[in-house]
VEXDREN-2710 file (C-alpha; in Angstrom, 1 decimal):
% VEXDREN-2710
k/r/px/py/pz
1/MET/-127.0/-13.7/-9.6
2/ILE/-123.4/-13.2/-8.4
3/VAL/-124.7/-12.5/-4.9
4/LEU/-126.5/-15.9/-4.9
5/VAL/-123.3/-17.5/-6.0
6/GLY/-121.4/-15.8/-3.2
7/ILE/-124.0/-16.9/-0.6
8/ALA/-123.9/-20.5/-1.9
9/LEU/-120.1/-20.5/-1.9
10/ALA/-120.1/-19.3/1.7
11/ILE/-122.6/-21.9/2.8
12/LEU/-120.6/-24.6/1.0
13/ILE/-117.4/-23.5/2.7
14/LEU/-119.1/-23.6/6.1
15/VAL/-120.5/-27.1/5.5
16/ILE/-117.2/-28.5/4.3
17/VAL/-115.2/-26.9/7.1
18/LEU/-117.6/-28.2/9.8
19/TRP/-117.6/-31.6/8.2
20/MET/-113.8/-31.7/8.2
21/LEU/-113.8/-30.6/11.8
22/LEU/-116.2/-33.3/12.9
23/THR/-114.2/-36.0/11.0
24/ARG/-110.9/-34.7/12.5
25/ARG/-109.5/-33.9/9.0
26/LEU/-108.8/-30.3/9.9
27/ARG/-107.4/-28.9/13.1
28/GLU/-109.3/-26.2/14.9
29/LYS/-106.6/-23.5/14.5
30/TYR/-106.9/-23.8/10.7
31/ALA/-110.6/-24.1/10.7
32/VAL/-111.0/-20.7/12.5
33/LEU/-109.5/-18.9/9.4
34/TRP/-111.8/-20.7/7.0
35/LEU/-114.9/-20.1/9.2
36/ILE/-114.0/-16.4/9.3
37/ILE/-113.7/-16.3/5.6
38/ALA/-117.0/-18.1/5.0
39/VAL/-118.9/-15.9/7.5
40/SER/-117.4/-12.7/5.9
41/VAL/-118.4/-13.9/2.4
42/LEU/-121.8/-14.7/3.7
43/ILE/-122.3/-11.3/5.3
44/VAL/-121.1/-9.5/2.1
45/GLY/-123.4/-11.7/0.1
46/LEU/-126.4/-11.0/2.3
47/PHE/-125.7/-7.3/2.7
48/PRO/-124.1/-6.1/-0.5
49/GLY/-124.5/-2.5/0.5
50/LEU/-122.1/-3.1/3.4
51/LEU/-119.2/-3.6/0.9
52/ALA/-120.2/-0.4/-0.9
53/GLY/-120.3/1.6/2.3
54/LEU/-116.9/0.1/3.4
55/THR/-115.4/1.0/0.1
56/ALA/-116.6/4.6/0.4
57/PHE/-115.4/4.8/4.0
58/LEU/-111.9/3.6/3.1
59/GLY/-111.7/5.7/0.0
60/VAL/-111.3/2.9/-2.5
61/GLN/-112.5/3.6/-6.0
62/VAL/-114.3/0.3/-6.8
63/PRO/-115.6/-2.4/-4.4
64/SER/-113.9/-5.1/-6.3
65/ASN/-110.5/-3.4/-5.7
66/LEU/-111.3/-3.7/-1.9
67/LEU/-112.1/-7.4/-2.3
68/PHE/-108.9/-8.1/-4.2
69/ALA/-106.8/-6.1/-1.7
70/THR/-108.4/-8.0/1.1
71/ALA/-107.8/-11.3/-0.6
72/ILE/-104.2/-10.5/-1.2
73/LEU/-103.7/-9.5/2.4
74/LEU/-105.4/-12.7/3.5
75/LEU/-103.2/-14.9/1.2
76/LEU/-100.1/-13.1/2.5
77/GLY/-101.2/-13.9/6.1
78/VAL/-101.9/-17.5/5.3
79/ALA/-98.5/-17.8/3.6
80/LEU/-96.7/-16.3/6.5
81/HIS/-98.6/-18.5/9.0
82/LEU/-97.8/-21.6/7.0
83/SER/-94.1/-20.6/6.7
84/TRP/-94.0/-20.2/10.5
85/GLU/-95.6/-23.7/11.0
86/LEU/-93.1/-25.2/8.5
87/SER/-90.2/-23.7/10.5
88/GLN/-91.6/-25.1/13.7
89/VAL/-92.0/-28.6/12.1
90/GLU/-88.4/-28.4/10.7
91/GLU/-87.0/-27.5/14.1
92/GLU/-89.0/-30.4/15.7
93/THR/-87.8/-32.8/13.1
94/ARG/-84.2/-31.8/13.6
95/ARG/-84.5/-32.2/17.3
96/LEU/-86.1/-35.6/17.0
97/ALA/-83.4/-36.8/14.5
98/GLU/-80.7/-35.7/17.0
99/GLU/-82.4/-37.5/19.8
100/SER/-82.8/-40.6/17.6
101/ALA/-79.1/-40.6/16.7
102/ILE/-78.1/-40.3/20.4
103/LEU/-80.4/-43.2/21.4
104/ARG/-79.1/-45.3/18.5
105/THR/-75.5/-44.7/19.6
106/GLN/-76.4/-45.6/23.2
107/LEU/-78.1/-48.8/22.1
108/GLU/-75.2/-49.9/20.0
109/ARG/-72.8/-49.3/22.9
110/LEU/-75.0/-51.3/25.2
111/GLU/-75.2/-54.2/22.6
112/GLN/-71.4/-54.2/22.3
113/ARG/-71.0/-54.3/26.1
114/THR/-73.6/-57.1/26.4
115/ALA/-71.8/-59.1/23.7
116/GLY/-68.5/-58.6/25.4
117/LEU/-69.9/-59.7/28.8
118/GLU/-71.5/-62.8/27.3
119/GLU/-68.1/-63.8/25.7
120/ARG/-66.3/-63.4/29.0
121/SER/-68.9/-65.2/31.1
122/ALA/-69.0/-68.4/29.0
123/PRO/-65.6/-69.1/27.5
124/GLY/-65.9/-72.9/28.0
125/GLU/-69.4/-73.3/26.6
126/ARG/-68.3/-73.0/23.0
127/ASP/-67.7/-76.3/21.2
END
């Protein structure tokens, strides 16, 4: 029964990820990770002996321990990747804020110069 749940979950993940890709709700670089996870779960669900063989090959006592260790490593990788992405976004935001402040200052100086030139060019027009 648990094998069928795993297969159904993998197919559900595949369908959701593909739908999100088609509707542009998920970028390709993030979808690759989810597609790899879904295909891996599908393979383990279709061939449960593969997990037992891999567990014996790696010297792990129980197949569930291998699954948990793999899941922890995967979550650590995702957290590291998201931290890197957040750092990139923060750097880009800082750079854009600096550029915006510079442009705002330049605009204010131009407005002041324009106002000064208008006052000098038309002193008699004021009534």
